[in-house]
C-alpha positions as CSV (number, residue, x, y, z in Angstrom):
1,X,44.8,25.6,9.7
2,X,41.8,23.0,10.0
3,X,43.0,19.2,9.1
4,X,39.8,18.6,7.2
5,X,39.3,20.2,3.9
6,X,35.9,21.0,2.8
7,X,35.7,18.1,0.8
8,X,36.9,15.6,3.2
9,X,34.2,13.8,4.9
10,X,34.5,14.8,8.7
11,X,33.3,12.1,10.9
12,X,32.1,14.5,13.5
13,X,29.4,15.9,10.8
14,X,28.7,12.6,9.0
15,X,24.9,12.6,9.3
16,X,22.2,10.1,9.5
17,X,20.1,12.2,7.0
18,X,22.8,11.5,4.2
19,X,22.5,7.8,4.6
20,X,18.8,7.8,4.3
21,X,19.2,10.1,1.4
22,X,21.6,7.7,-0.6
23,X,19.1,5.1,0.9
24,X,15.9,6.8,-0.5
25,X,17.4,7.2,-3.8
26,X,18.3,3.7,-4.0
27,X,14.9,2.3,-3.2
28,X,13.3,4.8,-5.0
29,X,14.9,4.5,-8.1
30,X,15.7,8.0,-8.6
31,X,14.9,11.7,-7.2
32,X,11.2,11.8,-7.3
33,X,10.6,8.7,-5.7
34,X,13.0,9.7,-2.7
35,X,11.7,13.1,-2.8
36,X,8.6,11.4,-1.9
37,X,9.7,9.2,0.6
38,X,11.8,11.8,2.6
39,X,8.8,14.7,2.0
40,X,10.8,17.2,0.0
41,X,11.4,18.7,-3.2
42,X,13.2,16.6,-6.0
43,X,15.7,19.8,-6.5
44,X,16.3,19.3,-2.5
45,X,17.0,15.6,-3.3
46,X,19.5,16.6,-6.3
47,X,21.2,19.5,-4.0
48,X,21.8,17.3,-1.2
49,X,23.4,14.3,-3.3
50,X,25.6,16.5,-5.3
51,X,26.9,17.9,-2.1
52,X,27.5,14.4,-0.4
53,X,29.0,13.2,-3.4
54,X,31.6,16.4,-3.6
55,X,32.1,16.2,0.0
56,X,32.7,12.0,-0.4
57,X,35.1,12.3,-3.9
58,X,33.2,9.4,-5.2
59,X,29.8,8.9,-7.4
60,X,27.2,7.2,-5.8
61,X,24.8,6.9,-8.6
62,X,25.0,6.4,-12.1
63,X,22.8,8.8,-13.6
64,X,20.9,7.7,-16.7
65,X,17.3,8.3,-18.4
66,X,16.0,5.3,-16.6
67,X,16.9,6.6,-13.3
68,X,19.6,6.2,-10.7
69,X,21.5,3.5,-10.3
70,X,23.7,2.6,-7.2
71,X,27.6,2.6,-8.1
72,X,29.6,0.0,-5.9
73,X,30.0,2.8,-3.0
74,X,26.5,3.8,-3.5
75,X,25.2,0.5,-2.7
76,X,27.7,-0.1,-0.3
77,X,26.2,3.1,1.9
78,X,23.0,2.0,1.1
79,X,23.1,-1.1,2.7
80,X,24.8,0.5,5.9
81,X,21.9,2.8,5.9
82,X,19.3,0.1,5.5
83,X,21.1,-2.0,8.6
84,X,21.2,1.4,10.7
85,X,17.5,1.9,9.7
86,X,16.3,-1.6,11.5
87,X,18.2,-0.7,14.4
88,X,16.7,2.6,14.8
89,X,13.2,1.3,14.0
90,X,13.4,-1.6,16.0
91,X,14.6,0.4,19.0
92,X,11.2,2.8,18.8
93,X,9.1,0.0,18.0
94,X,10.1,-2.3,21.3
95,X,10.0,1.3,23.2
96,X,6.2,2.3,21.5
97,X,5.1,-1.6,22.2
98,X,6.0,-1.1,26.3
99,X,3.2,2.4,26.2
100,X,0.6,1.5,28.6
101,X,-1.4,4.8,27.5
102,X,-4.8,4.5,25.4
103,X,-4.0,7.5,23.6
104,X,-1.6,9.3,21.0
105,X,-1.4,8.7,17.5
106,X,-2.2,5.3,15.6
107,X,-0.8,5.4,11.9
108,X,-3.2,2.9,9.8
109,X,-2.1,2.0,6.3
110,X,-4.6,0.5,4.0
111,X,-6.0,1.0,0.0
112,X,-8.1,3.6,-1.1
113,X,-11.0,1.5,-2.0
114,X,-11.3,-0.1,1.8
115,X,-10.5,3.9,3.2
116,X,-13.7,5.1,1.1
117,X,-16.0,2.4,1.6
118,X,-15.7,0.0,4.4
119,X,-13.7,2.2,7.1
120,X,-15.2,5.8,7.4
121,X,-18.4,4.2,9.4
122,X,-15.9,1.6,11.9
123,X,-13.4,4.7,12.4
124,X,-15.8,7.1,13.2
125,X,-17.0,4.6,16.0
126,X,-13.5,4.0,17.3
127,X,-13.0,7.6,17.6
128,X,-16.0,7.7,19.4
129,X,-14.9,5.0,21.6
130,X,-11.4,6.4,22.3
131,X,-11.1,10.1,21.6
132,X,-7.4,10.0,23.0
133,X,-6.4,8.0,20.4
134,X,-5.5,10.4,17.0
135,X,-5.7,8.5,13.5
136,X,-3.5,8.7,11.0
137,X,-4.6,7.2,7.5
138,X,-2.2,6.5,4.9
139,X,-3.3,5.4,1.4
140,X,-1.2,3.4,-0.9
141,X,-1.7,0.2,-3.1
142,X,1.1,-1.5,-2.0
143,X,1.7,-2.9,2.0
144,X,3.3,-0.5,3.9
145,X,6.4,-1.3,6.0
146,X,5.2,-2.3,9.2
147,X,9.1,-3.2,9.9
148,X,10.2,0.4,9.4
149,X,7.2,1.7,11.1
150,X,5.6,3.4,7.9
151,X,2.4,2.4,10.0
152,X,1.4,0.8,13.3
153,X,-1.7,-1.4,11.8
154,X,-2.6,-2.1,8.2
155,X,-5.8,-3.3,6.9
156,X,-5.2,-5.1,3.7
157,X,-7.1,-7.8,1.6
158,X,-4.3,-10.3,0.9
159,X,-3.8,-14.0,0.6
160,X,-0.2,-14.3,1.4
161,X,-0.1,-12.2,4.8
162,X,3.6,-11.8,5.7
163,X,4.8,-14.4,8.4
164,X,6.8,-11.9,9.8
165,X,3.6,-10.1,11.3
166,X,0.9,-10.7,13.6
167,X,-2.8,-10.2,12.9
168,X,-6.2,-11.8,12.3
169,X,-8.2,-12.5,9.4
170,X,-11.6,-10.2,9.7
171,X,-13.2,-12.6,6.6
172,X,-12.9,-12.9,3.3
173,X,-13.8,-10.7,0.1
174,X,-15.8,-12.3,-2.9
175,X,-14.8,-11.0,-6.2
176,X,-16.6,-11.5,-9.4
177,X,-16.4,-10.3,-13.0
178,X,-18.7,-7.1,-13.8
179,X,-19.3,-5.0,-16.6
180,X,-22.7,-3.1,-18.3
181,X,-25.2,-5.1,-20.2
182,X,-24.0,-3.5,-23.0
183,X,-20.6,-5.0,-22.6
184,X,-22.3,-8.8,-22.0
185,X,-24.1,-8.2,-25.3
186,X,-21.4,-6.9,-27.6
187,X,-19.1,-10.0,-26.9
188,X,-20.1,-13.7,-26.6
189,X,-20.3,-15.9,-23.5
190,X,-16.7,-17.0,-23.5
191,X,-15.8,-12.6,-23.7
192,X,-13.2,-13.2,-26.2
193,X,-12.2,-9.8,-27.5
194,X,-14.1,-7.9,-24.8
195,X,-12.7,-4.6,-23.3
196,X,-11.0,-5.2,-20.0
197,X,-10.2,-2.6,-17.5
198,X,-7.1,-3.8,-15.5
199,X,-4.2,-3.0,-13.1
200,X,-1.4,-1.0,-14.1
201,X,2.1,-2.6,-13.5
202,X,2.7,-0.6,-10.3
203,X,0.4,-3.4,-8.8
204,X,1.3,-6.1,-11.0
205,X,1.3,-8.3,-8.1
206,X,-2.4,-8.1,-7.5
207,X,-4.4,-11.2,-7.2
208,X,-7.3,-10.0,-8.8
209,X,-4.5,-9.1,-12.0
210,X,-3.4,-12.9,-11.5
211,X,-6.4,-14.1,-11.7
212,X,-7.9,-12.2,-14.9
213,X,-4.7,-13.7,-16.6
214,X,-5.8,-17.1,-15.3
215,X,-9.1,-17.3,-15.8
216,X,-10.0,-15.0,-18.5
217,X,-6.7,-15.6,-20.7
218,X,-8.5,-14.1,-24.1
219,X,-8.7,-10.5,-22.0
220,X,-6.6,-7.9,-22.7
221,X,-6.7,-5.0,-20.9
222,X,-7.6,-1.7,-23.0
223,X,-7.0,1.0,-20.2
224,X,-5.1,0.2,-17.2
225,X,-5.5,2.5,-13.4
226,X,-3.6,1.9,-10.5
227,X,-6.9,2.5,-8.2
228,X,-10.0,-0.2,-7.6
229,X,-12.1,3.0,-7.4
230,X,-11.3,4.3,-11.1
231,X,-11.5,0.7,-12.1
232,X,-15.0,0.6,-10.7
233,X,-16.1,3.9,-12.2
234,X,-14.8,3.1,-15.6
235,X,-16.4,-0.2,-15.3
236,X,-19.6,2.0,-14.2
237,X,-19.1,4.1,-17.5
238,X,-19.2,1.0,-19.8
239,X,-15.3,0.8,-20.6
240,X,-15.2,-2.6,-20.0
241,X,-15.3,-5.5,-17.8
242,X,-13.5,-5.6,-14.6
243,X,-13.1,-7.9,-11.2
244,X,-14.5,-6.1,-8.8
245,X,-15.2,-6.8,-5.0
246,X,-19.0,-8.2,-4.8
247,X,-19.9,-6.2,-2.1
248,X,-19.1,-2.6,-4.2
249,X,-20.1,-3.9,-7.6
250,X,-23.6,-5.0,-6.3
251,X,-23.9,-0.9,-5.2
252,X,-23.9,-0.3,-9.1
253,X,-27.5,-1.1,-10.8
254,X,-25.5,0.0,-14.2
255,X,-23.5,-3.5,-13.6
256,X,-24.4,-7.2,-14.3
257,X,-22.3,-10.1,-13.3
258,X,-20.9,-11.4,-16.5
259,X,-19.8,-14.6,-15.2
260,X,-22.0,-15.7,-12.7
261,X,-21.1,-19.4,-12.3
262,X,-17.7,-18.5,-13.0
263,X,-14.7,-19.2,-10.4
264,X,-14.6,-18.4,-6.6
265,X,-12.4,-15.8,-6.2
266,X,-11.9,-14.7,-2.6
267,X,-9.2,-12.7,-0.7
268,X,-8.8,-12.1,2.4
269,X,-9.1,-9.1,4.7
270,X,-6.6,-9.0,7.5
271,X,-5.9,-6.7,10.4
272,X,-1.8,-7.0,10.4
273,X,0.8,-5.2,13.0
274,X,4.3,-6.1,13.7
275,X,5.0,-8.4,16.6
276,X,6.8,-5.7,18.7
277,X,3.7,-3.4,18.7
278,X,0.9,-5.9,18.9
279,X,0.9,-5.6,22.7
280,X,0.4,-1.7,22.7
281,X,-2.6,-0.8,24.1
282,X,-4.0,1.6,21.5
283,X,-3.1,-1.0,18.7
284,X,-4.6,-3.9,20.7
285,X,-8.0,-1.6,21.4
286,X,-7.7,-0.8,18.0
287,X,-7.4,-4.2,16.2
288,X,-10.1,-5.7,18.7
289,X,-12.6,-3.0,18.3
290,X,-12.5,-2.9,14.5
291,X,-12.1,-6.7,13.2
292,X,-16.1,-7.0,14.4
293,X,-17.4,-4.1,13.0
294,X,-15.4,-4.3,9.8
295,X,-16.7,-8.1,9.4
296,X,-20.4,-6.7,10.6
297,X,-20.7,-3.6,8.1
298,X,-19.3,-6.3,5.2
299,X,-22.1,-8.6,5.9
300,X,-24.4,-6.1,5.9
301,X,-23.7,-4.4,3.1
302,X,-23.7,-7.5,1.1
303,X,-27.2,-8.7,2.6
304,X,-28.2,-4.8,1.4
305,X,-26.8,-5.3,-2.4
306,X,-28.3,-8.8,-2.3
307,X,-32.1,-7.1,-1.6
308,X,-31.8,-4.8,-4.6
């Protein structure tokens, strides 16, 4: 008879996939977040978790209407998984950092509005210049973890890039307060009571949100989005005032600057990568090639918008 029962964990069968599962649930706060992270259906996550807990004979998470909260055993397993993840991804990064080829796949993480406006013409030029490098673009309002190799390079608008990353500041992105003439005429110069379009809690850390609270304290968002492109569209439709990149707002004839003498609001536009990857030929080629072209595109867009 086998010394191990079906419910006793066998060290020979313990799997990194089990640890990844626990870590994903802990990070995501529930099944849906873990499913998105792992690229599987949430029912699969639930089934695998139930099987693992049954095999271990302990509950790894407390279930409630607010999500899944790790038990002490779950916290211990998630912490162990995070440590292993750091070692595994570190080994991959260092190996990738020694890859001498100007080929392969380069993963770029950026935001929706940069991916839809600034980057397409620049990425087309890069593809033409380096046809052996395949691009994978990940869109997210949050900064992808370059430590976990969610991406090789990130293109982000931020004034606080991580000290653990290497990169270059391409240029500045100026923001302003915009709305339709109707929004301006309906409310006084101080903007009290003006309908406001804001960002939702998923990007509550965003600098434009802090600007709104600091410079326009009377503003109260009547609608919130997790997408700057949606905020732009809602602003053009007259739903309210919004803080927008000037290069973007000036392309919309429906919008006017509601506070032309207002405070200077600028974000730095950065290309960032992990120290283990910055010498990789395809990463170096991408950052060296795209940085001046992104800067040139933005300057041309601002000049063209100013002439309208």
